[in-house]
Each structure stands twice: as structure tokens, then as C-alpha cells.
C-alpha positions as CSV (number, residue, x, y, z in Angstrom):
1,M,38.5,92.7,121.0
2,E,38.2,90.4,123.8
3,V,35.8,87.3,123.1
4,S,33.2,86.4,125.7
5,V,30.3,84.2,125.8
6,G,27.2,85.7,124.0
7,M,29.1,87.4,121.3
8,K,28.1,86.7,117.7
9,F,30.3,86.5,114.8
10,G,28.3,86.0,111.5
11,F,26.3,82.9,112.0
12,L,28.1,81.7,115.2
13,E,27.4,82.6,118.8
14,V,30.0,82.0,121.4
15,V,28.5,79.6,124.0
16,A,31.4,78.6,126.2
17,L,35.0,78.8,126.8
18,K,36.8,75.5,125.8
19,N,40.5,76.1,126.5
20,A,42.3,79.2,127.9
21,H,45.9,79.5,126.5
22,H,48.3,82.5,126.5
23,F,48.8,81.8,122.9
24,G,45.0,82.3,122.1
25,N,41.9,80.8,123.7
26,S,39.5,78.3,122.0
27,W,35.8,78.5,122.3
28,I,32.6,76.4,121.7
29,C,30.5,78.2,119.1
30,R,26.8,77.4,118.0
31,C,25.9,77.9,114.4
32,V,22.5,79.2,113.3
33,C,22.0,75.4,112.1
34,G,22.3,74.2,115.6
35,K,25.7,72.6,115.3
36,E,28.2,73.2,118.1
37,F,31.9,73.0,117.3
38,K,35.4,74.2,118.8
39,I,37.1,77.2,117.2
40,Y,40.2,79.1,118.1
41,E,39.7,82.6,118.8
42,A,42.0,83.9,116.0
43,N,39.7,82.4,113.5
44,L,36.8,84.6,114.6
45,F,38.6,87.6,113.0
46,D,39.6,88.6,109.6
47,Q,43.3,88.0,108.9
48,K,45.6,89.2,106.1
49,N,45.2,86.1,103.9
50,R,41.9,84.8,104.9
51,R,38.5,85.8,106.2
52,A,36.9,85.1,109.5
53,T,34.9,81.8,110.1
54,K,31.4,82.9,109.9
55,S,29.4,79.6,110.1
56,C,30.2,75.8,110.6
57,G,30.4,75.5,106.9
58,C,26.5,75.1,106.1
59,K,26.6,78.6,104.6
60,K,29.5,77.7,102.2
61,K,27.7,75.6,99.6
62,S,28.6,75.1,96.1
63,Q,26.2,75.2,93.3
64,N,25.6,71.6,93.2
65,G,24.9,71.6,97.1
66,S,28.2,70.0,98.1
67,T,30.5,71.6,100.5
68,V,33.8,72.7,98.9
69,T,36.9,72.0,100.8
70,Q,39.2,74.8,101.4
71,N,42.4,73.2,101.1
72,E,41.9,72.3,97.3
73,L,40.9,75.8,96.6
74,Y,43.8,77.2,98.9
75,M,46.3,75.2,96.6
76,K,44.6,76.7,93.4
77,W,44.9,80.3,94.9
78,F,48.6,79.7,95.9
79,D,49.7,78.3,92.7
80,M,48.0,81.2,90.9
81,K,50.1,83.8,92.9
82,R,53.2,81.6,92.5
83,R,53.1,81.7,88.6
84,C,52.8,85.5,88.8
85,Y,55.3,86.5,91.4
86,Q,57.8,83.6,92.3
87,K,61.0,84.7,90.3
88,T,62.3,81.3,90.2
89,N,59.0,79.8,88.5
90,A,59.6,77.8,85.6
91,S,56.5,79.1,83.7
92,K,57.4,82.8,84.4
93,Q,57.7,83.5,80.6
94,Y,54.0,82.8,80.4
95,Y,53.0,85.1,83.3
96,Q,55.8,87.5,84.5
97,T,57.3,88.2,81.3
98,K,53.9,89.1,80.0
99,G,53.0,91.2,83.0
100,V,50.2,88.9,84.3
101,E,49.1,89.8,87.8
102,V,46.5,88.8,90.2
103,C,43.9,91.4,90.9
104,D,43.8,93.2,94.3
105,E,40.5,91.7,95.2
106,W,42.3,88.1,95.2
107,K,46.0,88.8,95.7
108,D,46.0,89.0,99.6
109,D,42.4,87.5,100.3
110,F,42.0,83.9,99.7
111,Q,38.6,83.9,101.1
112,A,37.4,86.5,98.4
113,F,38.8,84.2,95.8
114,A,37.1,81.0,97.4
115,E,33.7,82.6,97.6
116,W,33.8,83.8,93.9
117,S,34.9,80.3,92.8
118,I,32.2,78.5,94.9
119,E,29.5,80.9,93.2
120,N,31.1,80.5,89.7
121,G,31.0,76.7,89.2
122,Y,34.0,75.6,91.0
123,K,34.2,71.6,91.2
124,K,37.1,69.3,92.0
125,G,39.2,68.5,88.9
126,L,38.3,71.8,87.1
127,S,41.2,74.3,86.2
128,L,41.1,78.1,86.7
129,D,41.3,79.5,83.1
130,R,42.0,83.1,81.9
131,I,39.5,83.9,79.1
132,D,42.1,86.4,77.7
133,S,45.4,84.3,78.0
134,D,47.4,88.0,78.0
135,G,45.1,89.3,80.8
136,D,45.1,89.4,84.7
137,Y,43.6,86.9,87.2
138,S,40.3,88.6,88.0
139,P,36.7,87.9,88.3
140,S,36.0,89.3,84.9
141,N,38.7,87.3,83.2
142,C,38.5,83.9,84.9
143,R,36.4,80.9,84.9
144,W,36.5,77.2,85.9
145,T,36.8,74.8,83.2
146,T,38.4,71.6,82.1
147,A,41.9,71.0,81.2
148,M,41.0,70.4,77.7
149,V,39.2,73.8,77.2
150,Q,42.1,75.5,78.9
151,S,44.6,74.1,76.7
152,Q,42.7,75.2,73.5
153,N,42.8,78.8,75.0
154,R,46.5,78.9,75.5
155,G,48.4,81.5,73.2
156,V,51.5,80.9,71.3
157,H,54.0,78.4,72.6
158,K,57.5,79.7,73.2
159,N,58.9,77.4,70.6
160,N,56.7,78.7,67.8
161,T,58.5,80.1,64.9
162,S,55.8,81.8,63.0
163,G,54.3,84.1,65.7
164,A,50.7,82.3,65.1
165,K,49.0,79.7,67.2
166,G,49.0,76.3,65.5
167,V,51.3,77.2,62.7
168,F,55.1,76.7,62.6
169,K,57.8,76.7,60.0
170,N,59.8,73.4,59.5
171,S,63.4,72.8,58.8
172,G,62.5,72.6,55.2
173,G,61.2,76.0,55.1
174,R,57.6,75.1,54.7
175,Y,54.6,76.2,57.1
176,K,52.9,73.3,59.0
177,A,49.5,73.8,60.4
178,Y,48.0,71.8,63.2
179,I,45.1,72.0,65.8
180,T,44.5,70.1,69.1
181,R,41.1,69.5,70.2
182,E,39.6,66.7,72.7
183,L,43.2,65.9,73.7
184,K,44.0,64.8,70.1
185,R,46.5,66.7,67.7
186,Y,45.3,66.9,64.1
187,N,48.0,67.7,61.5
188,L,46.4,70.1,58.8
189,G,49.4,69.8,56.3
190,A,52.4,71.7,55.1
191,Y,52.0,74.8,53.0
192,D,54.4,77.0,50.9
193,S,53.4,80.2,52.5
194,F,52.4,81.4,56.0
195,A,49.2,82.8,54.8
196,E,47.9,79.3,53.4
197,A,48.9,77.6,56.7
198,A,47.0,80.2,58.8
199,Y,44.1,80.1,56.7
200,V,43.6,76.3,56.9
201,R,44.2,76.6,60.8
202,K,41.5,79.3,60.9
203,Q,39.3,77.0,58.8
204,A,39.7,74.1,61.2
205,E,38.9,76.5,64.3
206,D,35.8,77.4,62.7
207,Y,34.8,73.8,61.6
208,Y,35.1,72.5,65.1
209,E,32.9,75.3,66.8
210,E,30.1,74.4,64.2
211,H,30.4,70.6,64.2
212,K,32.2,69.8,67.5
213,T,34.4,67.2,65.7
214,L,37.4,67.5,63.3
215,E,37.3,63.8,62.0
216,T,35.4,64.9,58.8
217,F,37.2,68.2,58.3
218,N,38.8,68.7,54.8
219,P,40.7,72.1,54.3
220,E,39.3,74.1,51.6
221,W,42.9,75.0,50.4
222,K,43.5,71.3,49.8
223,R,40.5,70.9,47.9
224,L,41.4,73.8,45.6
225,R,45.0,72.7,45.0
226,K,43.7,69.2,44.1
227,S,41.1,70.7,41.7
228,R,43.9,72.8,40.1
229,K,46.0,69.6,39.7
230,N,43.3,67.8,38.0
231,E,42.8,70.6,35.6
232,D,46.3,70.8,34.8
233,A,46.2,67.0,34.2
234,E,43.5,67.4,31.5
């Protein structure tokens, strides 16, 4: 399609030719808000990896009223795809080996990802988190959240020897339980059986959900063992 003065692209109207060039013309466009600016002809049309520019930016507002810079979101989008498809990626065991992919809606369309992000609470400093850590990157399984919440949502670490999150078997053959909340690791003790350690770990999760702190957490299993020792001593 040849661009000419008077044509409209979204909220933009072409008002004048800025520069004619064999690699592509540039034009002066006026947005519905009244702002005029230069734009390259190619940016008026949809491309494989991005959508066409439809306004000066005034129509792309985040929920708090500030314009979201595309460069920041583009790197988030790029990193998401790199984790899933780059064969040399150091974290491929957490994504490629588990079969995690990027949905068709986002995989080849950065602008679709950017628009979803803006509409779903994206702010600088937040991380893209998959709600189900074994699921794909998609609108129904993603959210923008803090790094702390994201770390709490991670699955079993590759060095875990028990198969359960927050429980591992130490060199002495006992099962140790721990939990990390608010960037602090809480050691929950060592136990003779996997069931004991997993039970205490689950207790800690539930306690934090209710009280939003673990400073006052006292595992029920420890209380029972202490009670039994006191009874035996009597």
C-alpha cells in the first residue's frame, strides 16, 4: 500500500511527507490528541514481531496513568522466548526440558504481549510469573508480580533429593525442611522421616498464609515430640 497525505492509520493522520528515501519514506503524522511527529512509513504497518504504531503514545497508558516504555517490555518478551527456545540457555532444564512454551498469541507478536502487560498491572521492577510453574507462558497463566512472590512460586530445585519443595535429605540420612519468605530462609528442623519434614513444611506454608509472618511459627510436630519427651521423663 502506498502512503499519501490524508490517509489515516489508527489514531494517526498523515499530514505531510518528511523525507523521501529509497529505503522507505518518513512522514509527519498528527495524532487525535493534536501532537505531530515524524514516523517511518514501515511503522505504520503491522510487522512480524510488532504491531503498527496507532498513536503518538497517548493511547497506550498503564493503569496508573504513566506511559510504559516499550524497550523494557521488549526485553521481558525477548527473555521469555529465550528461556523457552534457546538451546544453549543455562536455565533450559526449568523450561525446555519441562516442555514450557510461549502461547501462539505472544510468541511472534510483541505488541500483543505489551498490550496484555499494560492492561494487567505491569510496572517497572515487576517480574513475569507463571501461576502454574509447569504451565506455558500465556495470558491465563501469567501475572506481573514481585521477585519475592515469584521465588515462592518456584517448583522443586534441581538439587532437591526428596522430590518435594522445601524438603531435602542431608548427608546423615535425615530430612530437613525449610521455607523462604520475604527473602529470608527459615530452617524448620531435621526429621527422621520424609512425612514428618513434609508435614512441617506444609504447616509453615499455611501459617504464613494466615499470619503473614513466620517469626512466631512453632511446628506442631516439634511440640508433640517435646511433649512425648516430657511424658517419658516423668
